[in-house]
PDB file with SEQRES, HELIX, SHEET and CRYST1 records, atoms N, CA, C and O in Angstrom:
SEQRES   1 A   86  MET LYS LYS PRO SER SER GLY ASN SER SER ASP SER SER          
SEQRES   2 A   86  LEU ALA TRP HIS SER LEU TYR GLN ALA ALA LEU PHE GLU          
SEQRES   3 A   86  SER ASP ARG GLU LYS ILE PRO ALA ARG ILE ASP ALA ALA          
SEQRES   4 A   86  GLU LYS ALA ILE LEU ASP ARG VAL LYS GLN LEU PHE VAL          
SEQRES   5 A   86  ILE LYS SER ASP HIS ILE GLU GLU ASP GLN VAL LEU ASP          
SEQRES   6 A   86  ASP ALA LEU TYR ALA LEU ARG ALA LEU ARG ASN CYS VAL          
SEQRES   7 A   86  VAL PRO ASP VAL ASN ALA ALA ALA                              
HELIX    1 AA1 ASP A   11  LEU A   14  5                                   4    
HELIX    2 AA2 ALA A   15  PHE A   25  1                                  11    
HELIX    3 AA3 ILE A   32  VAL A   52  1                                  21    
HELIX    4 AA4 ILE A   58  VAL A   78  1                                  21    
CRYST1    1.000    1.000    1.000  90.00  90.00  90.00 P 1           1          
ATOM      1  N   MET A   1     127.686  16.358 -51.869  1.00  0.00           N  
ATOM      2  CA  MET A   1     126.780  15.278 -52.501  1.00  0.00           C  
ATOM      3  C   MET A   1     125.572  15.940 -52.936  1.00  0.00           C  
ATOM      4  O   MET A   1     125.137  16.865 -52.250  1.00  0.00           O  
ATOM      5  N   LYS A   2     124.982  15.588 -53.980  1.00  0.00           N  
ATOM      6  CA  LYS A   2     123.808  16.024 -54.658  1.00  0.00           C  
ATOM      7  C   LYS A   2     122.634  15.534 -53.755  1.00  0.00           C  
ATOM      8  O   LYS A   2     122.617  14.383 -53.320  1.00  0.00           O  
ATOM      9  N   LYS A   3     121.693  16.405 -53.496  1.00  0.00           N  
ATOM     10  CA  LYS A   3     120.462  16.018 -52.770  1.00  0.00           C  
ATOM     11  C   LYS A   3     119.539  15.352 -53.762  1.00  0.00           C  
ATOM     12  O   LYS A   3     119.418  15.815 -54.896  1.00  0.00           O  
ATOM     13  N   PRO A   4     118.874  14.258 -53.357  1.00  0.00           N  
ATOM     14  CA  PRO A   4     117.914  13.726 -54.318  1.00  0.00           C  
ATOM     15  C   PRO A   4     116.774  14.665 -54.687  1.00  0.00           C  
ATOM     16  O   PRO A   4     116.280  15.416 -53.847  1.00  0.00           O  
ATOM     17  N   SER A   5     116.369  14.617 -55.920  1.00  0.00           N  
ATOM     18  CA  SER A   5     115.406  15.445 -56.410  1.00  0.00           C  
ATOM     19  C   SER A   5     114.045  14.874 -55.987  1.00  0.00           C  
ATOM     20  O   SER A   5     113.852  13.658 -55.952  1.00  0.00           O  
ATOM     21  N   SER A   6     113.103  15.781 -55.666  1.00  0.00           N  
ATOM     22  CA  SER A   6     111.730  15.342 -55.229  1.00  0.00           C  
ATOM     23  C   SER A   6     110.749  15.425 -56.318  1.00  0.00           C  
ATOM     24  O   SER A   6     109.552  15.457 -56.030  1.00  0.00           O  
ATOM     25  N   GLY A   7     111.164  15.467 -57.626  1.00  0.00           N  
ATOM     26  CA  GLY A   7     110.267  15.671 -58.716  1.00  0.00           C  
ATOM     27  C   GLY A   7     109.241  14.675 -58.802  1.00  0.00           C  
ATOM     28  O   GLY A   7     108.077  15.075 -58.792  1.00  0.00           O  
ATOM     29  N   ASN A   8     109.478  13.413 -58.889  1.00  0.00           N  
ATOM     30  CA  ASN A   8     108.449  12.448 -58.917  1.00  0.00           C  
ATOM     31  C   ASN A   8     108.616  11.443 -57.814  1.00  0.00           C  
ATOM     32  O   ASN A   8     108.110  10.326 -57.918  1.00  0.00           O  
ATOM     33  N   SER A   9     109.297  11.797 -56.779  1.00  0.00           N  
ATOM     34  CA  SER A   9     109.502  10.933 -55.617  1.00  0.00           C  
ATOM     35  C   SER A   9     108.623  11.382 -54.498  1.00  0.00           C  
ATOM     36  O   SER A   9     108.421  12.577 -54.282  1.00  0.00           O  
ATOM     37  N   SER A  10     108.080  10.380 -53.755  1.00  0.00           N  
ATOM     38  CA  SER A  10     107.158  10.626 -52.657  1.00  0.00           C  
ATOM     39  C   SER A  10     108.025  10.900 -51.387  1.00  0.00           C  
ATOM     40  O   SER A  10     109.205  10.556 -51.323  1.00  0.00           O  
ATOM     41  N   ASP A  11     107.397  11.510 -50.432  1.00  0.00           N  
ATOM     42  CA  ASP A  11     108.144  11.805 -49.082  1.00  0.00           C  
ATOM     43  C   ASP A  11     108.802  10.562 -48.535  1.00  0.00           C  
ATOM     44  O   ASP A  11     109.909  10.603 -47.999  1.00  0.00           O  
ATOM     45  N   SER A  12     108.059   9.392 -48.688  1.00  0.00           N  
ATOM     46  CA  SER A  12     108.647   8.208 -48.075  1.00  0.00           C  
ATOM     47  C   SER A  12     109.884   7.792 -48.851  1.00  0.00           C  
ATOM     48  O   SER A  12     110.759   7.150 -48.270  1.00  0.00           O  
ATOM     49  N   SER A  13     110.010   8.132 -50.173  1.00  0.00           N  
ATOM     50  CA  SER A  13     111.232   7.669 -50.747  1.00  0.00           C  
ATOM     51  C   SER A  13     112.469   8.597 -50.441  1.00  0.00           C  
ATOM     52  O   SER A  13     113.606   8.285 -50.794  1.00  0.00           O  
ATOM     53  N   LEU A  14     112.192   9.680 -49.807  1.00  0.00           N  
ATOM     54  CA  LEU A  14     113.266  10.602 -49.290  1.00  0.00           C  
ATOM     55  C   LEU A  14     113.441  10.494 -47.791  1.00  0.00           C  
ATOM     56  O   LEU A  14     114.188  11.294 -47.227  1.00  0.00           O  
ATOM     57  N   ALA A  15     112.813   9.572 -47.120  1.00  0.00           N  
ATOM     58  CA  ALA A  15     113.009   9.504 -45.654  1.00  0.00           C  
ATOM     59  C   ALA A  15     114.394   9.154 -45.265  1.00  0.00           C  
ATOM     60  O   ALA A  15     114.849   9.573 -44.201  1.00  0.00           O  
ATOM     61  N   TRP A  16     115.067   8.437 -46.036  1.00  0.00           N  
ATOM     62  CA  TRP A  16     116.437   8.093 -45.720  1.00  0.00           C  
ATOM     63  C   TRP A  16     117.356   9.300 -45.664  1.00  0.00           C  
ATOM     64  O   TRP A  16     118.375   9.289 -44.973  1.00  0.00           O  
ATOM     65  N   HIS A  17     117.006  10.285 -46.359  1.00  0.00           N  
ATOM     66  CA  HIS A  17     117.909  11.526 -46.497  1.00  0.00           C  
ATOM     67  C   HIS A  17     117.988  12.297 -45.146  1.00  0.00           C  
ATOM     68  O   HIS A  17     119.050  12.832 -44.827  1.00  0.00           O  
ATOM     69  N   SER A  18     116.907  12.366 -44.356  1.00  0.00           N  
ATOM     70  CA  SER A  18     117.038  12.994 -43.105  1.00  0.00           C  
ATOM     71  C   SER A  18     117.805  12.243 -42.089  1.00  0.00           C  
ATOM     72  O   SER A  18     118.469  12.823 -41.230  1.00  0.00           O  
ATOM     73  N   LEU A  19     117.714  10.895 -42.185  1.00  0.00           N  
ATOM     74  CA  LEU A  19     118.649  10.116 -41.321  1.00  0.00           C  
ATOM     75  C   LEU A  19     120.030  10.138 -41.740  1.00  0.00           C  
ATOM     76  O   LEU A  19     120.930  10.074 -40.904  1.00  0.00           O  
ATOM     77  N   TYR A  20     120.277  10.232 -43.081  1.00  0.00           N  
ATOM     78  CA  TYR A  20     121.659  10.499 -43.628  1.00  0.00           C  
ATOM     79  C   TYR A  20     122.318  11.666 -42.968  1.00  0.00           C  
ATOM     80  O   TYR A  20     123.410  11.639 -42.401  1.00  0.00           O  
ATOM     81  N   GLN A  21     121.499  12.730 -43.115  1.00  0.00           N  
ATOM     82  CA  GLN A  21     122.027  14.060 -42.635  1.00  0.00           C  
ATOM     83  C   GLN A  21     122.255  14.094 -41.156  1.00  0.00           C  
ATOM     84  O   GLN A  21     123.223  14.677 -40.669  1.00  0.00           O  
ATOM     85  N   ALA A  22     121.331  13.447 -40.428  1.00  0.00           N  
ATOM     86  CA  ALA A  22     121.479  13.344 -39.047  1.00  0.00           C  
ATOM     87  C   ALA A  22     122.806  12.633 -38.645  1.00  0.00           C  
ATOM     88  O   ALA A  22     123.453  13.058 -37.688  1.00  0.00           O  
ATOM     89  N   ALA A  23     123.210  11.575 -39.353  1.00  0.00           N  
ATOM     90  CA  ALA A  23     124.435  10.856 -39.145  1.00  0.00           C  
ATOM     91  C   ALA A  23     125.552  11.765 -39.466  1.00  0.00           C  
ATOM     92  O   ALA A  23     126.505  11.811 -38.689  1.00  0.00           O  
ATOM     93  N   LEU A  24     125.533  12.503 -40.548  1.00  0.00           N  
ATOM     94  CA  LEU A  24     126.608  13.322 -40.956  1.00  0.00           C  
ATOM     95  C   LEU A  24     126.878  14.494 -40.016  1.00  0.00           C  
ATOM     96  O   LEU A  24     128.025  14.897 -39.824  1.00  0.00           O  
ATOM     97  N   PHE A  25     125.844  15.019 -39.452  1.00  0.00           N  
ATOM     98  CA  PHE A  25     125.861  16.268 -38.647  1.00  0.00           C  
ATOM     99  C   PHE A  25     125.877  15.989 -37.115  1.00  0.00           C  
ATOM    100  O   PHE A  25     125.947  16.925 -36.318  1.00  0.00           O  
ATOM    101  N   GLU A  26     125.812  14.709 -36.717  1.00  0.00           N  
ATOM    102  CA  GLU A  26     125.799  14.361 -35.320  1.00  0.00           C  
ATOM    103  C   GLU A  26     127.077  14.861 -34.718  1.00  0.00           C  
ATOM    104  O   GLU A  26     128.146  14.566 -35.253  1.00  0.00           O  
ATOM    105  N   SER A  27     127.031  15.646 -33.569  1.00  0.00           N  
ATOM    106  CA  SER A  27     128.195  16.107 -32.878  1.00  0.00           C  
ATOM    107  C   SER A  27     128.643  15.247 -31.773  1.00  0.00           C  
ATOM    108  O   SER A  27     129.809  15.307 -31.381  1.00  0.00           O  
ATOM    109  N   ASP A  28     127.772  14.439 -31.241  1.00  0.00           N  
ATOM    110  CA  ASP A  28     128.090  13.453 -30.174  1.00  0.00           C  
ATOM    111  C   ASP A  28     128.685  12.229 -30.713  1.00  0.00           C  
ATOM    112  O   ASP A  28     127.979  11.409 -31.300  1.00  0.00           O  
ATOM    113  N   ARG A  29     130.117  12.030 -30.526  1.00  0.00           N  
ATOM    114  CA  ARG A  29     130.785  10.845 -31.082  1.00  0.00           C  
ATOM    115  C   ARG A  29     130.143   9.606 -30.677  1.00  0.00           C  
ATOM    116  O   ARG A  29     130.166   8.661 -31.466  1.00  0.00           O  
ATOM    117  N   GLU A  30     129.519   9.479 -29.447  1.00  0.00           N  
ATOM    118  CA  GLU A  30     128.945   8.279 -28.947  1.00  0.00           C  
ATOM    119  C   GLU A  30     127.677   7.964 -29.648  1.00  0.00           C  
ATOM    120  O   GLU A  30     127.319   6.787 -29.676  1.00  0.00           O  
ATOM    121  N   LYS A  31     126.943   8.895 -30.229  1.00  0.00           N  
ATOM    122  CA  LYS A  31     125.693   8.707 -31.058  1.00  0.00           C  
ATOM    123  C   LYS A  31     125.981   8.389 -32.530  1.00  0.00           C  
ATOM    124  O   LYS A  31     125.129   7.795 -33.191  1.00  0.00           O  
ATOM    125  N   ILE A  32     127.068   8.735 -33.031  1.00  0.00           N  
ATOM    126  CA  ILE A  32     127.263   8.650 -34.494  1.00  0.00           C  
ATOM    127  C   ILE A  32     127.161   7.214 -35.035  1.00  0.00           C  
ATOM    128  O   ILE A  32     126.600   7.053 -36.119  1.00  0.00           O  
ATOM    129  N   PRO A  33     127.691   6.087 -34.323  1.00  0.00           N  
ATOM    130  CA  PRO A  33     127.437   4.777 -34.851  1.00  0.00           C  
ATOM    131  C   PRO A  33     125.978   4.385 -35.015  1.00  0.00           C  
ATOM    132  O   PRO A  33     125.605   3.754 -36.004  1.00  0.00           O  
ATOM    133  N   ALA A  34     125.187   4.745 -34.082  1.00  0.00           N  
ATOM    134  CA  ALA A  34     123.772   4.409 -34.135  1.00  0.00           C  
ATOM    135  C   ALA A  34     123.136   5.215 -35.196  1.00  0.00           C  
ATOM    136  O   ALA A  34     122.221   4.724 -35.857  1.00  0.00           O  
ATOM    137  N   ARG A  35     123.569   6.453 -35.413  1.00  0.00           N  
ATOM    138  CA  ARG A  35     123.060   7.314 -36.499  1.00  0.00           C  
ATOM    139  C   ARG A  35     123.346   6.732 -37.837  1.00  0.00           C  
ATOM    140  O   ARG A  35     122.465   6.692 -38.696  1.00  0.00           O  
ATOM    141  N   ILE A  36     124.560   6.274 -38.046  1.00  0.00           N  
ATOM    142  CA  ILE A  36     125.019   5.651 -39.218  1.00  0.00           C  
ATOM    143  C   ILE A  36     124.281   4.353 -39.512  1.00  0.00           C  
ATOM    144  O   ILE A  36     123.935   4.112 -40.669  1.00  0.00           O  
ATOM    145  N   ASP A  37     124.038   3.550 -38.570  1.00  0.00           N  
ATOM    146  CA  ASP A  37     123.255   2.340 -38.657  1.00  0.00           C  
ATOM    147  C   ASP A  37     121.805   2.595 -39.120  1.00  0.00           C  
ATOM    148  O   ASP A  37     121.259   1.882 -39.961  1.00  0.00           O  
ATOM    149  N   ALA A  38     121.232   3.616 -38.543  1.00  0.00           N  
ATOM    150  CA  ALA A  38     119.846   3.934 -38.895  1.00  0.00           C  
ATOM    151  C   ALA A  38     119.791   4.502 -40.432  1.00  0.00           C  
ATOM    152  O   ALA A  38     118.910   4.149 -41.216  1.00  0.00           O  
ATOM    153  N   ALA A  39     120.718   5.320 -40.732  1.00  0.00           N  
ATOM    154  CA  ALA A  39     120.824   5.860 -42.147  1.00  0.00           C  
ATOM    155  C   ALA A  39     121.118   4.727 -43.105  1.00  0.00           C  
ATOM    156  O   ALA A  39     120.437   4.702 -44.131  1.00  0.00           O  
ATOM    157  N   GLU A  40     122.001   3.815 -42.932  1.00  0.00           N  
ATOM    158  CA  GLU A  40     122.264   2.779 -43.719  1.00  0.00           C  
ATOM    159  C   GLU A  40     121.137   1.831 -43.953  1.00  0.00           C  
ATOM    160  O   GLU A  40     120.899   1.390 -45.077  1.00  0.00           O  
ATOM    161  N   LYS A  41     120.412   1.504 -42.853  1.00  0.00           N  
ATOM    162  CA  LYS A  41     119.181   0.784 -42.998  1.00  0.00           C  
ATOM    163  C   LYS A  41     118.201   1.385 -43.855  1.00  0.00           C  
ATOM    164  O   LYS A  41     117.574   0.697 -44.661  1.00  0.00           O  
ATOM    165  N   ALA A  42     118.013   2.692 -43.733  1.00  0.00           N  
ATOM    166  CA  ALA A  42     117.006   3.447 -44.488  1.00  0.00           C  
ATOM    167  C   ALA A  42     117.325   3.461 -46.025  1.00  0.00           C  
ATOM    168  O   ALA A  42     116.465   3.327 -46.896  1.00  0.00           O  
ATOM    169  N   ILE A  43     118.673   3.640 -46.253  1.00  0.00           N  
ATOM    170  CA  ILE A  43     119.142   3.737 -47.646  1.00  0.00           C  
ATOM    171  C   ILE A  43     118.897   2.315 -48.295  1.00  0.00           C  
ATOM    172  O   ILE A  43     118.351   2.233 -49.396  1.00  0.00           O  
ATOM    173  N   LEU A  44     119.302   1.218 -47.605  1.00  0.00           N  
ATOM    174  CA  LEU A  44     119.183  -0.134 -48.041  1.00  0.00           C  
ATOM    175  C   LEU A  44     117.720  -0.457 -48.289  1.00  0.00           C  
ATOM    176  O   LEU A  44     117.416  -1.219 -49.208  1.00  0.00           O  
ATOM    177  N   ASP A  45     116.781   0.107 -47.485  1.00  0.00           N  
ATOM    178  CA  ASP A  45     115.360  -0.144 -47.652  1.00  0.00           C  
ATOM    179  C   ASP A  45     114.969   0.514 -48.953  1.00  0.00           C  
ATOM    180  O   ASP A  45     114.214  -0.069 -49.731  1.00  0.00           O  
ATOM    181  N   ARG A  46     115.444   1.677 -49.206  1.00  0.00           N  
ATOM    182  CA  ARG A  46     115.105   2.426 -50.444  1.00  0.00           C  
ATOM    183  C   ARG A  46     115.704   1.700 -51.658  1.00  0.00           C  
ATOM    184  O   ARG A  46     115.090   1.625 -52.722  1.00  0.00           O  
ATOM    185  N   VAL A  47     116.878   1.189 -51.475  1.00  0.00           N  
ATOM    186  CA  VAL A  47     117.413   0.418 -52.688  1.00  0.00           C  
ATOM    187  C   VAL A  47     116.563  -0.805 -52.991  1.00  0.00           C  
ATOM    188  O   VAL A  47     116.386  -1.196 -54.145  1.00  0.00           O  
ATOM    189  N   LYS A  48     116.041  -1.398 -51.924  1.00  0.00           N  
ATOM    190  CA  LYS A  48     115.177  -2.592 -52.177  1.00  0.00           C  
ATOM    191  C   LYS A  48     113.879  -2.164 -52.873  1.00  0.00           C  
ATOM    192  O   LYS A  48     113.363  -2.871 -53.739  1.00  0.00           O  
ATOM    193  N   GLN A  49     113.351  -0.967 -52.467  1.00  0.00           N  
ATOM    194  CA  GLN A  49     112.165  -0.447 -53.133  1.00  0.00           C  
ATOM    195  C   GLN A  49     112.478  -0.138 -54.597  1.00  0.00           C  
ATOM    196  O   GLN A  49     111.631  -0.434 -55.440  1.00  0.00           O  
ATOM    197  N   LEU A  50     113.526   0.383 -54.935  1.00  0.00           N  
ATOM    198  CA  LEU A  50     113.892   0.678 -56.295  1.00  0.00           C  
ATOM    199  C   LEU A  50     114.107  -0.523 -57.113  1.00  0.00           C  
ATOM    200  O   LEU A  50     113.887  -0.531 -58.324  1.00  0.00           O  
ATOM    201  N   PHE A  51     114.534  -1.529 -56.458  1.00  0.00           N  
ATOM    202  CA  PHE A  51     114.798  -2.847 -57.208  1.00  0.00           C  
ATOM    203  C   PHE A  51     113.596  -3.389 -57.937  1.00  0.00           C  
ATOM    204  O   PHE A  51     113.726  -4.052 -58.966  1.00  0.00           O  
ATOM    205  N   VAL A  52     112.418  -3.106 -57.399  1.00  0.00           N  
ATOM    206  CA  VAL A  52     111.212  -3.790 -57.896  1.00  0.00           C  
ATOM    207  C   VAL A  52     110.547  -2.687 -58.889  1.00  0.00           C  
ATOM    208  O   VAL A  52     109.608  -3.017 -59.613  1.00  0.00           O  
ATOM    209  N   ILE A  53     111.030  -1.463 -58.897  1.00  0.00           N  
ATOM    210  CA  ILE A  53     110.363  -0.491 -59.811  1.00  0.00           C  
ATOM    211  C   ILE A  53     111.055  -0.629 -61.214  1.00  0.00           C  
ATOM    212  O   ILE A  53     112.275  -0.708 -61.357  1.00  0.00           O  
ATOM    213  N   LYS A  54     110.146  -0.650 -62.220  1.00  0.00           N  
ATOM    214  CA  LYS A  54     110.599  -0.946 -63.629  1.00  0.00           C  
ATOM    215  C   LYS A  54     111.090   0.276 -64.360  1.00  0.00           C  
ATOM    216  O   LYS A  54     111.656   0.173 -65.448  1.00  0.00           O  
ATOM    217  N   SER A  55     110.872   1.454 -63.756  1.00  0.00           N  
ATOM    218  CA  SER A  55     111.328   2.674 -64.474  1.00  0.00           C  
ATOM    219  C   SER A  55     112.758   3.004 -64.205  1.00  0.00           C  
ATOM    220  O   SER A  55     113.389   2.380 -63.351  1.00  0.00           O  
ATOM    221  N   ASP A  56     113.322   4.027 -64.951  1.00  0.00           N  
ATOM    222  CA  ASP A  56     114.682   4.393 -64.876  1.00  0.00           C  
ATOM    223  C   ASP A  56     114.882   5.201 -63.621  1.00  0.00           C  
ATOM    224  O   ASP A  56     114.235   6.221 -63.383  1.00  0.00           O  
ATOM    225  N   HIS A  57     115.845   4.681 -62.797  1.00  0.00           N  
ATOM    226  CA  HIS A  57     116.180   5.363 -61.524  1.00  0.00           C  
ATOM    227  C   HIS A  57     117.717   5.322 -61.315  1.00  0.00           C  
ATOM    228  O   HIS A  57     118.194   5.251 -60.182  1.00  0.00           O  
ATOM    229  N   ILE A  58     118.476   5.370 -62.432  1.00  0.00           N  
ATOM    230  CA  ILE A  58     119.904   5.344 -62.373  1.00  0.00           C  
ATOM    231  C   ILE A  58     120.458   6.452 -61.501  1.00  0.00           C  
ATOM    232  O   ILE A  58     121.344   6.219 -60.679  1.00  0.00           O  
ATOM    233  N   GLU A  59     119.902   7.736 -61.691  1.00  0.00           N  
ATOM    234  CA  GLU A  59     120.446   8.779 -60.853  1.00  0.00           C  
ATOM    235  C   GLU A  59     120.241   8.593 -59.431  1.00  0.00           C  
ATOM    236  O   GLU A  59     121.166   8.855 -58.661  1.00  0.00           O  
ATOM    237  N   GLU A  60     119.085   8.154 -58.983  1.00  0.00           N  
ATOM    238  CA  GLU A  60     118.780   7.912 -57.587  1.00  0.00           C  
ATOM    239  C   GLU A  60     119.684   6.822 -56.978  1.00  0.00           C  
ATOM    240  O   GLU A  60     120.137   6.918 -55.838  1.00  0.00           O  
ATOM    241  N   ASP A  61     119.941   5.704 -57.858  1.00  0.00           N  
ATOM    242  CA  ASP A  61     120.793   4.696 -57.445  1.00  0.00           C  
ATOM    243  C   ASP A  61     122.223   5.275 -57.176  1.00  0.00           C  
ATOM    244  O   ASP A  61     122.894   4.854 -56.233  1.00  0.00           O  
ATOM    245  N   GLN A  62     122.630   6.154 -57.943  1.00  0.00           N  
ATOM    246  CA  GLN A  62     123.907   6.801 -57.784  1.00  0.00           C  
ATOM    247  C   GLN A  62     124.022   7.639 -56.480  1.00  0.00           C  
ATOM    248  O   GLN A  62     125.035   7.626 -55.781  1.00  0.00           O  
ATOM    249  N   VAL A  63     122.928   8.359 -56.208  1.00  0.00           N  
ATOM    250  CA  VAL A  63     122.873   9.160 -55.004  1.00  0.00           C  
ATOM    251  C   VAL A  63     122.867   8.324 -53.843  1.00  0.00           C  
ATOM    252  O   VAL A  63     123.526   8.700 -52.873  1.00  0.00           O  
ATOM    253  N   LEU A  64     122.199   7.198 -53.782  1.00  0.00           N  
ATOM    254  CA  LEU A  64     122.128   6.232 -52.751  1.00  0.00           C  
ATOM    255  C   LEU A  64     123.474   5.603 -52.489  1.00  0.00           C  
ATOM    256  O   LEU A  64     123.922   5.434 -51.355  1.00  0.00           O  
ATOM    257  N   ASP A  65     124.070   5.278 -53.566  1.00  0.00           N  
ATOM    258  CA  ASP A  65     125.500   4.618 -53.446  1.00  0.00           C  
ATOM    259  C   ASP A  65     126.520   5.593 -52.887  1.00  0.00           C  
ATOM    260  O   ASP A  65     127.376   5.243 -52.074  1.00  0.00           O  
ATOM    261  N   ASP A  66     126.394   6.888 -53.374  1.00  0.00           N  
ATOM    262  CA  ASP A  66     127.267   7.798 -52.831  1.00  0.00           C  
ATOM    263  C   ASP A  66     127.066   8.048 -51.290  1.00  0.00           C  
ATOM    264  O   ASP A  66     128.023   8.188 -50.529  1.00  0.00           O  
ATOM    265  N   ALA A  67     125.750   8.095 -50.887  1.00  0.00           N  
ATOM    266  CA  ALA A  67     125.444   8.151 -49.429  1.00  0.00           C  
ATOM    267  C   ALA A  67     126.074   7.115 -48.633  1.00  0.00           C  
ATOM    268  O   ALA A  67     126.683   7.361 -47.591  1.00  0.00           O  
ATOM    269  N   LEU A  68     125.914   5.847 -49.171  1.00  0.00           N  
ATOM    270  CA  LEU A  68     126.458   4.660 -48.458  1.00  0.00           C  
ATOM    271  C   LEU A  68     127.967   4.806 -48.279  1.00  0.00           C  
ATOM    272  O   LEU A  68     128.517   4.521 -47.215  1.00  0.00           O  
ATOM    273  N   TYR A  69     128.622   5.260 -49.360  1.00  0.00           N  
ATOM    274  CA  TYR A  69     130.097   5.386 -49.405  1.00  0.00           C  
ATOM    275  C   TYR A  69     130.457   6.410 -48.354  1.00  0.00           C  
ATOM    276  O   TYR A  69     131.390   6.175 -47.585  1.00  0.00           O  
ATOM    277  N   ALA A  70     129.763   7.544 -48.278  1.00  0.00           N  
ATOM    278  CA  ALA A  70     130.102   8.469 -47.312  1.00  0.00           C  
ATOM    279  C   ALA A  70     129.826   8.095 -45.815  1.00  0.00           C  
ATOM    280  O   ALA A  70     130.544   8.528 -44.913  1.00  0.00           O  
ATOM    281  N   LEU A  71     128.809   7.315 -45.602  1.00  0.00           N  
ATOM    282  CA  LEU A  71     128.565   6.705 -44.292  1.00  0.00           C  
ATOM    283  C   LEU A  71     129.678   5.750 -43.820  1.00  0.00           C  
ATOM    284  O   LEU A  71     130.077   5.743 -42.656  1.00  0.00           O  
ATOM    285  N   ARG A  72     130.144   4.971 -44.754  1.00  0.00           N  
ATOM    286  CA  ARG A  72     131.234   4.019 -44.510  1.00  0.00           C  
ATOM    287  C   ARG A  72     132.572   4.777 -44.147  1.00  0.00           C  
ATOM    288  O   ARG A  72     133.338   4.386 -43.267  1.00  0.00           O  
ATOM    289  N   ALA A  73     132.759   5.851 -44.886  1.00  0.00           N  
ATOM    290  CA  ALA A  73     133.959   6.622 -44.652  1.00  0.00           C  
ATOM    291  C   ALA A  73     133.814   7.294 -43.252  1.00  0.00           C  
ATOM    292  O   ALA A  73     134.807   7.331 -42.526  1.00  0.00           O  
ATOM    293  N   LEU A  74     132.709   7.794 -42.861  1.00  0.00           N  
ATOM    294  CA  LEU A  74     132.409   8.404 -41.550  1.00  0.00           C  
ATOM    295  C   LEU A  74     132.651   7.356 -40.511  1.00  0.00           C  
ATOM    296  O   LEU A  74     133.327   7.604 -39.512  1.00  0.00           O  
ATOM    297  N   ARG A  75     132.102   6.174 -40.735  1.00  0.00           N  
ATOM    298  CA  ARG A  75     132.235   5.100 -39.737  1.00  0.00           C  
ATOM    299  C   ARG A  75     133.755   4.754 -39.485  1.00  0.00           C  
ATOM    300  O   ARG A  75     134.180   4.555 -38.347  1.00  0.00           O  
ATOM    301  N   ASN A  76     134.488   4.700 -40.525  1.00  0.00           N  
ATOM    302  CA  ASN A  76     135.958   4.478 -40.536  1.00  0.00           C  
ATOM    303  C   ASN A  76     136.716   5.557 -39.646  1.00  0.00           C  
ATOM    304  O   ASN A  76     137.736   5.285 -39.013  1.00  0.00           O  
ATOM    305  N   CYS A  77     136.146   6.742 -39.662  1.00  0.00           N  
ATOM    306  CA  CYS A  77     136.774   7.912 -38.968  1.00  0.00           C  
ATOM    307  C   CYS A  77     136.447   7.830 -37.498  1.00  0.00           C  
ATOM    308  O   CYS A  77     137.285   8.134 -36.648  1.00  0.00           O  
ATOM    309  N   VAL A  78     135.244   7.426 -37.200  1.00  0.00           N  
ATOM    310  CA  VAL A  78     134.781   7.541 -35.692  1.00  0.00           C  
ATOM    311  C   VAL A  78     134.697   6.310 -34.952  1.00  0.00           C  
ATOM    312  O   VAL A  78     134.624   6.349 -33.724  1.00  0.00           O  
ATOM    313  N   VAL A  79     134.700   5.119 -35.638  1.00  0.00           N  
ATOM    314  CA  VAL A  79     134.613   3.842 -34.936  1.00  0.00           C  
ATOM    315  C   VAL A  79     135.987   3.269 -34.816  1.00  0.00           C  
ATOM    316  O   VAL A  79     136.593   3.063 -35.867  1.00  0.00           O  
ATOM    317  N   PRO A  80     136.551   2.990 -33.700  1.00  0.00           N  
ATOM    318  CA  PRO A  80     137.868   2.374 -33.725  1.00  0.00           C  
ATOM    319  C   PRO A  80     137.853   0.981 -34.297  1.00  0.00           C  
ATOM    320  O   PRO A  80     136.918   0.205 -34.097  1.00  0.00           O  
ATOM    321  N   ASP A  81     138.901   0.692 -35.005  1.00  0.00           N  
ATOM    322  CA  ASP A  81     139.097  -0.601 -35.578  1.00  0.00           C  
ATOM    323  C   ASP A  81     139.803  -1.493 -34.562  1.00  0.00           C  
ATOM    324  O   ASP A  81     140.988  -1.303 -34.287  1.00  0.00           O  
ATOM    325  N   VAL A  82     139.054  -2.502 -33.981  1.00  0.00           N  
ATOM    326  CA  VAL A  82     139.639  -3.345 -32.894  1.00  0.00           C  
ATOM    327  C   VAL A  82     140.749  -4.148 -33.358  1.00  0.00           C  
ATOM    328  O   VAL A  82     141.640  -4.462 -32.568  1.00  0.00           O  
ATOM    329  N   ASN A  83     140.779  -4.539 -34.675  1.00  0.00           N  
ATOM    330  CA  ASN A  83     141.847  -5.354 -35.293  1.00  0.00           C  
ATOM    331  C   ASN A  83     143.146  -4.588 -35.480  1.00  0.00           C  
ATOM    332  O   ASN A  83     144.215  -5.193 -35.559  1.00  0.00           O  
ATOM    333  N   ALA A  84     143.065  -3.262 -35.552  1.00  0.00           N  
ATOM    334  CA  ALA A  84     144.203  -2.491 -35.741  1.00  0.00           C  
ATOM    335  C   ALA A  84     145.054  -2.399 -34.426  1.00  0.00           C  
ATOM    336  O   ALA A  84     146.278  -2.275 -34.429  1.00  0.00           O  
ATOM    337  N   ALA A  85     144.297  -2.472 -33.337  1.00  0.00           N  
ATOM    338  CA  ALA A  85     145.039  -2.361 -31.961  1.00  0.00           C  
ATOM    339  C   ALA A  85     145.831  -3.679 -31.691  1.00  0.00           C  
ATOM    340  O   ALA A  85     146.758  -3.647 -30.881  1.00  0.00           O  
ATOM    341  N   ALA A  86     145.536  -4.722 -32.273  1.00  0.00           N  
ATOM    342  CA  ALA A  86     146.201  -5.974 -31.939  1.00  0.00           C  
ATOM    343  C   ALA A  86     147.566  -6.066 -32.605  1.00  0.00           C  
ATOM    344  O   ALA A  86     148.271  -7.060 -32.434  1.00  0.00           O  
TER     345      ALA A  86                                                      
END                                                                             
């Protein structure tokens, strides 16, 4: 996945990225769900910030969407589906 560019983005606009990486690289399976939750919240907060910005941010929107997709895939791999056991 492409890392977001910091060209005209502030540090706060990239805060989600460190949480995202922490979720992806967490080695303790017990901690992964909480890491995913924190990263998803930070990404969705950034999406809300971009929603009110009038400039072009299509590329960043795509990066955020890709990150959410990856987190959902990770969650599906590590969090058991309680409905599947029934």
